[in-house]
N, C-alpha and C positions, 0 to 999 in steps of 0.2 A: 405525275405528268408534267408539273412545272418544273422537277428537275431534269426530266428527258428534254424539255424545251430550252432550258437553259445549256444543258450540257451540247446539244446539235447547235445552238445560237453560238457559240462559245469557239464551236469548233470549225462553222462554215460562214457566220456573220459575225464576226468578234464586234464589230463597228457599231453593231445594235444592242450589244450586250448590255450596256447601262441603262439604255431604256427600257428593256426585259426585265431587268432586275427591279427598277423601281417599280414597273407594274405587278411585279410580283410580291414585292413588299408591300404596295398599297392593298392588293388584293387579300393578302395574311392581315393587314390591319382592319380590314373592312371586316372580314369575317370573326376576329377576334372582338371587334366590337360589335358586331350582331349576336354572337354567343352573349356577351356582358348584357347586352339590354334584354335579350330574351329572358336570361336569370334573373334582371331587377324586376321583368314583369311578371314571373311565376312567384317572385317571392311577394310584391304586393298584391297579387291575388289571392295568395294562402294570407296575407295580413287581412285583407278585406274580410276574407270567408270567415278567419275566427274573429274578427270584430263582430259581424253579423251574427253570430252564433252567441257570442256573449251578450250583445244586445236583445237576442230572442230569450236568451237563460233569464235576463233581467226583468224582460217584459210578464215572463211566463212566474218567476216567481212572484211579481208585482201582484200580478193578477189573483195569484192563489191566495197571498196574504191578506188582498182587498175582500175576496170572495168570503175568505175564513171570518173576517172583520164583520161583512155585513150579516153573514147567516147568525152571527150571535147576537146579532143587535133585536129587540123582540119588536 
């Protein structure tokens, strides 16, 4: 769609082409920035989930060890 707009602008309104190209470049930069931000958010969520799993396993292990130790005390 942008390519068509640029082509038509170049043909019929060449004086506005620079403005349209600037707008196109800004839109493409915004899209790539949003894509990068989304990727970073997904990685952060994945890391948080992994940390939560590690904490859960550590707590489970600690409880199991404590239960075993307590059950062996007379």
